[in-house]
N, CA, C and O atoms as a GROMACS GRO file, in nm:
protein
  312
    1MET      N    1  -0.188  -3.988  -2.192
    1MET     CA    2  -0.296  -3.974  -2.287
    1MET      C    3  -0.249  -4.009  -2.428
    1MET      O    4  -0.319  -4.077  -2.503
    2ASP      N    5  -0.130  -3.962  -2.463
    2ASP     CA    6  -0.079  -3.992  -2.597
    2ASP      C    7  -0.066  -4.143  -2.618
    2ASP      O    8  -0.102  -4.195  -2.723
    3ASP      N    9  -0.014  -4.212  -2.516
    3ASP     CA   10   0.002  -4.358  -2.526
    3ASP      C   11  -0.133  -4.427  -2.542
    3ASP      O   12  -0.148  -4.517  -2.624
    4LEU      N   13  -0.231  -4.385  -2.463
    4LEU     CA   14  -0.364  -4.446  -2.472
    4LEU      C   15  -0.423  -4.433  -2.612
    4LEU      O   16  -0.476  -4.529  -2.667
    5HIS      N   17  -0.413  -4.314  -2.668
    5HIS     CA   18  -0.468  -4.292  -2.802
    5HIS      C   19  -0.387  -4.364  -2.909
    5HIS      O   20  -0.443  -4.428  -2.998
    6ARG      N   21  -0.255  -4.354  -2.901
    6ARG     CA   22  -0.169  -4.417  -3.002
    6ARG      C   23  -0.191  -4.569  -3.005
    6ARG      O   24  -0.193  -4.631  -3.111
    7ASP      N   25  -0.206  -4.629  -2.887
    7ASP     CA   26  -0.219  -4.774  -2.877
    7ASP      C   27  -0.364  -4.822  -2.882
    7ASP      O   28  -0.392  -4.940  -2.858
    8ASN      N   29  -0.457  -4.732  -2.912
    8ASN     CA   30  -0.601  -4.766  -2.921
    8ASN      C   31  -0.650  -4.835  -2.794
    8ASN      O   32  -0.719  -4.937  -2.801
    9ARG      N   33  -0.615  -4.779  -2.679
    9ARG     CA   34  -0.652  -4.841  -2.552
    9ARG      C   35  -0.775  -4.778  -2.488
    9ARG      O   36  -0.818  -4.822  -2.381
   10VAL      N   37  -0.832  -4.677  -2.550
   10VAL     CA   38  -0.957  -4.618  -2.500
   10VAL      C   39  -1.071  -4.706  -2.554
   10VAL      O   40  -1.090  -4.716  -2.675
   11VAL      N   41  -1.146  -4.768  -2.463
   11VAL     CA   42  -1.252  -4.860  -2.507
   11VAL      C   43  -1.393  -4.806  -2.486
   11VAL      O   44  -1.487  -4.851  -2.551
   12PHE      N   45  -1.409  -4.709  -2.395
   12PHE     CA   46  -1.539  -4.648  -2.371
   12PHE      C   47  -1.522  -4.498  -2.356
   12PHE      O   48  -1.423  -4.450  -2.300
   13ARG      N   49  -1.619  -4.424  -2.409
   13ARG     CA   50  -1.624  -4.279  -2.389
   13ARG      C   51  -1.766  -4.241  -2.350
   13ARG      O   52  -1.863  -4.306  -2.391
   14TYR      N   53  -1.778  -4.138  -2.271
   14TYR     CA   54  -1.910  -4.085  -2.240
   14TYR      C   55  -1.962  -4.017  -2.366
   14TYR      O   56  -1.891  -3.939  -2.429
   15ALA      N   57  -2.087  -4.046  -2.403
   15ALA     CA   58  -2.146  -3.993  -2.524
   15ALA      C   59  -2.295  -3.968  -2.504
   15ALA      O   60  -2.356  -4.018  -2.409
   16THR      N   61  -2.351  -3.892  -2.594
   16THR     CA   62  -2.496  -3.871  -2.592
   16THR      C   63  -2.563  -3.998  -2.643
   16THR      O   64  -2.496  -4.089  -2.692
   17GLN      N   65  -2.694  -4.004  -2.633
   17GLN     CA   66  -2.766  -4.121  -2.686
   17GLN      C   67  -2.748  -4.134  -2.836
   17GLN      O   68  -2.761  -4.244  -2.890
   18ALA      N   69  -2.718  -4.024  -2.903
   18ALA     CA   70  -2.695  -4.026  -3.048
   18ALA      C   71  -2.550  -4.063  -3.082
   18ALA      O   72  -2.515  -4.072  -3.199
   19GLY      N   73  -2.467  -4.086  -2.979
   19GLY     CA   74  -2.329  -4.127  -3.001
   19GLY      C   75  -2.231  -4.012  -3.016
   19GLY      O   76  -2.116  -4.034  -3.056
   20GLU      N   77  -2.274  -3.891  -2.985
   20GLU     CA   78  -2.186  -3.775  -2.996
   20GLU      C   79  -2.100  -3.761  -2.869
   20GLU      O   80  -2.152  -3.768  -2.758
   21ILE      N   81  -1.972  -3.742  -2.887
   21ILE     CA   82  -1.879  -3.724  -2.775
   21ILE      C   83  -1.878  -3.575  -2.742
   21ILE      O   84  -1.806  -3.497  -2.806
   22LEU      N   85  -1.957  -3.536  -2.644
   22LEU     CA   86  -1.972  -3.395  -2.607
   22LEU      C   87  -1.945  -3.376  -2.459
   22LEU      O   88  -1.970  -3.466  -2.379
   23PRO      N   89  -1.894  -3.260  -2.420
   23PRO     CA   90  -1.872  -3.233  -2.278
   23PRO      C   91  -1.999  -3.250  -2.194
   23PRO      O   92  -1.992  -3.292  -2.079
   24SER      N   93  -2.114  -3.220  -2.250
   24SER     CA   94  -2.239  -3.231  -2.176
   24SER      C   95  -2.276  -3.377  -2.145
   24SER      O   96  -2.359  -3.403  -2.058
   25ALA      N   97  -2.214  -3.472  -2.215
   25ALA     CA   98  -2.241  -3.615  -2.190
   25ALA      C   99  -2.147  -3.673  -2.085
   25ALA      O  100  -2.161  -3.789  -2.047
   26ASN      N  101  -2.052  -3.594  -2.039
   26ASN     CA  102  -1.949  -3.640  -1.947
   26ASN      C  103  -1.989  -3.605  -1.804
   26ASN      O  104  -1.979  -3.489  -1.764
   27PRO      N  105  -2.033  -3.703  -1.724
   27PRO     CA  106  -2.085  -3.672  -1.591
   27PRO      C  107  -1.978  -3.639  -1.487
   27PRO      O  108  -2.010  -3.583  -1.382
   28ASN      N  109  -1.852  -3.673  -1.514
   28ASN     CA  110  -1.750  -3.652  -1.411
   28ASN      C  111  -1.630  -3.570  -1.455
   28ASN      O  112  -1.536  -3.553  -1.378
   29GLY      N  113  -1.633  -3.518  -1.576
   29GLY     CA  114  -1.524  -3.433  -1.623
   29GLY      C  115  -1.398  -3.507  -1.662
   29GLY      O  116  -1.290  -3.447  -1.663
   30SER      N  117  -1.408  -3.634  -1.693
   30SER     CA  118  -1.288  -3.710  -1.731
   30SER      C  119  -1.228  -3.652  -1.859
   30SER      O  120  -1.299  -3.599  -1.944
   31LEU      N  121  -1.096  -3.662  -1.871
   31LEU     CA  122  -1.028  -3.611  -1.989
   31LEU      C  123  -1.076  -3.681  -2.115
   31LEU      O  124  -1.086  -3.804  -2.118
   32ASP      N  125  -1.103  -3.604  -2.217
   32ASP     CA  126  -1.141  -3.657  -2.349
   32ASP      C  127  -1.262  -3.750  -2.342
   32ASP      O  128  -1.278  -3.839  -2.426
   33ASN      N  129  -1.348  -3.729  -2.242
   33ASN     CA  130  -1.469  -3.810  -2.222
   33ASN      C  131  -1.439  -3.958  -2.202
   33ASN      O  132  -1.525  -4.042  -2.226
   34ILE      N  133  -1.319  -3.991  -2.160
   34ILE     CA  134  -1.281  -4.132  -2.143
   34ILE      C  135  -1.354  -4.193  -2.025
   34ILE      O  136  -1.353  -4.139  -1.914
   35ALA      N  137  -1.418  -4.306  -2.051
   35ALA     CA  138  -1.492  -4.378  -1.948
   35ALA      C  139  -1.430  -4.514  -1.919
   35ALA      O  140  -1.458  -4.574  -1.815
   36GLY      N  141  -1.344  -4.564  -2.008
   36GLY     CA  142  -1.280  -4.692  -1.987
   36GLY      C  143  -1.159  -4.710  -2.076
   36GLY      O  144  -1.156  -4.663  -2.189
   37ILE      N  145  -1.059  -4.779  -2.022
   37ILE     CA  146  -0.937  -4.808  -2.097
   37ILE      C  147  -0.901  -4.955  -2.078
   37ILE      O  148  -0.952  -5.021  -1.988
   38CYS      N  149  -0.813  -5.003  -2.163
   38CYS     CA  150  -0.765  -5.141  -2.147
   38CYS      C  151  -0.615  -5.141  -2.127
   38CYS      O  152  -0.546  -5.044  -2.157
   39SER      N  153  -0.566  -5.252  -2.077
   39SER     CA  154  -0.423  -5.270  -2.055
   39SER      C  155  -0.352  -5.278  -2.189
   39SER      O  156  -0.415  -5.295  -2.293
   40ALA      N  157  -0.221  -5.266  -2.186
   40ALA     CA  158  -0.142  -5.272  -2.309
   40ALA      C  159  -0.164  -5.403  -2.384
   40ALA      O  160  -0.162  -5.405  -2.507
   41GLY      N  161  -0.186  -5.510  -2.311
   41GLY     CA  162  -0.211  -5.639  -2.375
   41GLY      C  163  -0.355  -5.658  -2.420
   41GLY      O  164  -0.387  -5.756  -2.488
   42GLY      N  165  -0.441  -5.565  -2.382
   42GLY     CA  166  -0.582  -5.573  -2.422
   42GLY      C  167  -0.664  -5.675  -2.345
   42GLY      O  168  -0.778  -5.703  -2.380
   43ASN      N  169  -0.606  -5.731  -2.239
   43ASN     CA  170  -0.677  -5.836  -2.167
   43ASN      C  171  -0.742  -5.790  -2.037
   43ASN      O  172  -0.812  -5.869  -1.972
   44VAL      N  173  -0.722  -5.664  -1.997
   44VAL     CA  174  -0.784  -5.610  -1.876
   44VAL      C  175  -0.848  -5.476  -1.911
   44VAL      O  176  -0.785  -5.390  -1.973
   45VAL      N  177  -0.975  -5.460  -1.871
   45VAL     CA  178  -1.046  -5.335  -1.896
   45VAL      C  179  -1.083  -5.274  -1.762
   45VAL      O  180  -1.134  -5.342  -1.672
   46GLY      N  181  -1.058  -5.146  -1.750
   46GLY     CA  182  -1.102  -5.070  -1.633
   46GLY      C  183  -1.199  -4.964  -1.682
   46GLY      O  184  -1.174  -4.897  -1.782
   47MET      N  185  -1.311  -4.950  -1.611
   47MET     CA  186  -1.408  -4.851  -1.654
   47MET      C  187  -1.471  -4.781  -1.536
   47MET      O  188  -1.484  -4.838  -1.428
   48MET      N  189  -1.511  -4.658  -1.559
   48MET     CA  190  -1.571  -4.578  -1.454
   48MET      C  191  -1.721  -4.603  -1.441
   48MET      O  192  -1.770  -4.615  -1.328
   49PRO      N  193  -1.797  -4.611  -1.550
   49PRO     CA  194  -1.940  -4.636  -1.532
   49PRO      C  195  -1.963  -4.770  -1.463
   49PRO      O  196  -1.877  -4.858  -1.468
   50HIS      N  197  -2.075  -4.785  -1.402
   50HIS     CA  198  -2.108  -4.909  -1.332
   50HIS      C  199  -2.231  -4.972  -1.396
   50HIS      O  200  -2.343  -4.952  -1.348
   51PRO      N  201  -2.212  -5.048  -1.506
   51PRO     CA  202  -2.327  -5.105  -1.575
   51PRO      C  203  -2.408  -5.201  -1.488
   51PRO      O  204  -2.527  -5.221  -1.512
   52GLU      N  205  -2.344  -5.260  -1.388
   52GLU     CA  206  -2.417  -5.352  -1.301
   52GLU      C  207  -2.525  -5.279  -1.222
   52GLU      O  208  -2.620  -5.342  -1.174
   53ARG      N  209  -2.513  -5.149  -1.209
   53ARG     CA  210  -2.614  -5.072  -1.136
   53ARG      C  211  -2.739  -5.046  -1.220
   53ARG      O  212  -2.839  -4.997  -1.170
   54SER      N  213  -2.732  -5.079  -1.348
   54SER     CA  214  -2.852  -5.065  -1.432
   54SER      C  215  -2.866  -5.188  -1.521
   54SER      O  216  -2.880  -5.179  -1.642
   55SER      N  217  -2.861  -5.303  -1.456
   55SER     CA  218  -2.872  -5.428  -1.531
   55SER      C  219  -2.992  -5.512  -1.491
   55SER      O  220  -3.011  -5.622  -1.543
   56GLU      N  221  -3.071  -5.463  -1.399
   56GLU     CA  222  -3.190  -5.534  -1.353
   56GLU      C  223  -3.305  -5.436  -1.338
   56GLU      O  224  -3.285  -5.324  -1.291
   57PRO      N  225  -3.425  -5.475  -1.379
   57PRO     CA  226  -3.540  -5.385  -1.363
   57PRO      C  227  -3.558  -5.336  -1.219
   57PRO      O  228  -3.600  -5.222  -1.196
   58ALA      N  229  -3.528  -5.422  -1.123
   58ALA     CA  230  -3.543  -5.383  -0.982
   58ALA      C  231  -3.447  -5.271  -0.943
   58ALA      O  232  -3.470  -5.200  -0.845
   59LEU      N  233  -3.339  -5.256  -1.020
   59LEU     CA  234  -3.241  -5.151  -0.992
   59LEU      C  235  -3.270  -5.023  -1.072
   59LEU      O  236  -3.197  -4.925  -1.059
   60GLY      N  237  -3.374  -5.025  -1.152
   60GLY     CA  238  -3.414  -4.905  -1.224
   60GLY      C  239  -3.390  -4.905  -1.373
   60GLY      O  240  -3.419  -4.806  -1.439
   61GLY      N  241  -3.340  -5.013  -1.428
   61GLY     CA  242  -3.320  -5.017  -1.573
   61GLY      C  243  -3.237  -5.135  -1.615
   61GLY      O  244  -3.178  -5.205  -1.532
   62THR      N  245  -3.233  -5.157  -1.746
   62THR     CA  246  -3.156  -5.270  -1.799
   62THR      C  247  -3.054  -5.227  -1.904
   62THR      O  248  -2.996  -5.313  -1.971
   63ASP      N  249  -3.032  -5.098  -1.922
   63ASP     CA  250  -2.937  -5.050  -2.023
   63ASP      C  251  -2.795  -5.103  -2.001
   63ASP      O  252  -2.722  -5.123  -2.097
   64GLY      N  253  -2.757  -5.127  -1.877
   64GLY     CA  254  -2.624  -5.177  -1.848
   64GLY      C  255  -2.598  -5.315  -1.906
   64GLY      O  256  -2.482  -5.352  -1.927
   65MET      N  257  -2.702  -5.391  -1.930
   65MET     CA  258  -2.685  -5.525  -1.987
   65MET      C  259  -2.626  -5.521  -2.127
   65MET      O  260  -2.565  -5.619  -2.170
   66LYS      N  261  -2.642  -5.411  -2.198
   66LYS     CA  262  -2.586  -5.400  -2.333
   66LYS      C  263  -2.434  -5.418  -2.329
   66LYS      O  264  -2.376  -5.481  -2.418
   67ILE      N  265  -2.371  -5.364  -2.227
   67ILE     CA  266  -2.225  -5.377  -2.216
   67ILE      C  267  -2.187  -5.522  -2.191
   67ILE      O  268  -2.094  -5.574  -2.253
   68PHE      N  269  -2.257  -5.588  -2.100
   68PHE     CA  270  -2.226  -5.728  -2.071
   68PHE      C  271  -2.250  -5.818  -2.194
   68PHE      O  272  -2.169  -5.906  -2.223
   69HIS      N  273  -2.360  -5.795  -2.264
   69HIS     CA  274  -2.388  -5.875  -2.383
   69HIS      C  275  -2.283  -5.852  -2.492
   69HIS      O  276  -2.245  -5.946  -2.562
   70SER      N  277  -2.236  -5.728  -2.507
   70SER     CA  278  -2.134  -5.702  -2.608
   70SER      C  279  -2.003  -5.770  -2.573
   70SER      O  280  -1.931  -5.815  -2.662
   71MET      N  281  -1.970  -5.778  -2.444
   71MET     CA  282  -1.848  -5.846  -2.401
   71MET      C  283  -1.857  -5.996  -2.430
   71MET      O  284  -1.762  -6.058  -2.478
   72VAL      N  285  -1.972  -6.054  -2.399
   72VAL     CA  286  -1.992  -6.197  -2.424
   72VAL      C  287  -1.981  -6.224  -2.574
   72VAL      O  288  -1.918  -6.322  -2.615
   73GLY      N  289  -2.042  -6.138  -2.655
   73GLY     CA  290  -2.035  -6.154  -2.800
   73GLY      C  291  -1.891  -6.144  -2.853
   73GLY      O  292  -1.851  -6.220  -2.941
   74ALA      N  293  -1.816  -6.050  -2.798
   74ALA     CA  294  -1.677  -6.033  -2.841
   74ALA      C  295  -1.593  -6.154  -2.804
   74ALA      O  296  -1.509  -6.198  -2.882
   75MET      N  297  -1.616  -6.208  -2.685
   75MET     CA  298  -1.539  -6.326  -2.644
   75MET      C  299  -1.580  -6.450  -2.724
   75MET      O  300  -1.496  -6.536  -2.752
   76ALA      N  301  -1.706  -6.460  -2.759
   76ALA     CA  302  -1.753  -6.576  -2.835
   76ALA      C  303  -1.695  -6.578  -2.977
   76ALA      O  304  -1.680  -6.685  -3.037
   77SER      N  305  -1.662  -6.460  -3.030
   77SER     CA  306  -1.610  -6.454  -3.167
   77SER      C  307  -1.460  -6.477  -3.174
   77SER      O  308  -1.403  -6.475  -3.283
   78ARG      N  309  -1.396  -6.497  -3.061
   78ARG     CA  310  -1.250  -6.520  -3.060
   78ARG      C  311  -1.216  -6.662  -3.091
   78ARG      O  312  -1.099  -6.698  -3.094
   0.00000   0.00000   0.00000
């Protein structure tokens, strides 16, 4: 945990819709509300939420597309 925080490798946290990092926003009890981390080189991301499960209206919502669009935007700015 110390290494993840020191190296800024936490990329996603469970939060409320208002952006508050609270235990009540954490669906699985992960430490420090961590939902995703990246490799030391920053080139690999692992995450627990499954945005693909909410990326199509037929699947019940499109909120997951925000994550994919933000990734595309980040890569385009490199």
